[in-house]
Phi, psi and omega in degrees: 000137176246140171278133171239115180264119178274108187220040184257008179283171183247000173047052184295336182287349178264006172059226185297333183301327182240019178297320181232024181210134183287137181305318182299340181259013172293145182286137167230104184064231182274356182234199177238167178302308181293320181300320178299320180290314184290332176301321177287311184296326183300336181275358179282120184303326183292334184281130182247344183199148174250124179248124178251117178262119181224185181261173184294329181295318186258353183305315180299326179292316177296321179300314180296318178298313182299323181295337181266000181271160181231051177284157177290331181256146181293152177246125179244128178258128179248125179266118182277358174087353182274155184231354180222158177298323180292333183260009183298153181283327189101150187301318182293317179293327175295320176298313180296323179298315180295318179301315181289315184298320183260003181052051184283133178220055185226168166298148183237135167253107186258125185226145167282155191255014188235033180234144166263130186243145183238045175202157180276133178296338179302329178294323178294316179296318179297321179298316180296322178294321179295316182282331181072026181226165168295150189219158171234167173263164173206162175206156178288130178230103183284341184278111183297323179299320178291324177298326180288353180246016182214182174279141181229136182239159165242147184224165173263189183294342179261010182067022170285135182282123180267327184200148175221133177237142175264124177050056182289141177291322178237090183301137181273351178206185176249019182263106179268154184245113174280168188276061178222128190216152169239122175246116182286155182306323183294342179258004186295330178296322176296319179297313184301326185256014186295311184294318180294342178256018170107001179290140176297152187263332195280284185285141179298335178295339177299322180291317179300317179298317179298316184292327178302326179277355185243338184209170177283128176227147176243161181242128178264121177288119181307136182271357178209184183268181175214159177234114184271119181263096186242356183209171178298321180296316181289329175294315178299320179296320178298317179297320180290321185275325190238002179183000000 
């Protein structure tokens, strides 16, 4: 299994803080947002490599950061060649670019790089191995307004995903989907051809929604919380609360 970190955004909502610095490498206490996540993932026996997909502007910064880390698994930085927010490829296309560029033929743990997590990713990997399918995460979200701004799923009694909608006006459940996914090797052909067959390019949830209609997927209920750093205010709050 390879970790693929989607980190090619420009974090325009954080203003000057990320004008010349990637959001995943912002400091939280003694570490960084991304570093905290990879420290956990690095301990999963199934994971053999961490791949960070970023843009041309921030690739040298990630390269320098990676060179200073001491993870058990190697870190590979992939430059998608884009230099502006307007010219970005989109999260799904960045994933496909990394798969093609590195000729990846492994199970994938795909993660967004801007969250603090309070549960071990190993539980998610174990769930996918138990089910033998590609998987997504989910959590209960009682706030309807927040559900309207994210992916929402319906499931059966075995947590098989029956349906997924992105930003539904009328949510069919209270199960929200955070940006963490496992795509098994057996489903990679579907992933590779997703965009050419109509999958949206921008948000990573577009691929999950596409895959739900093409293969069997299960949803793992998160065993802990997460903190999404999406704005200057939430970054400041994260620093105050966690570092």
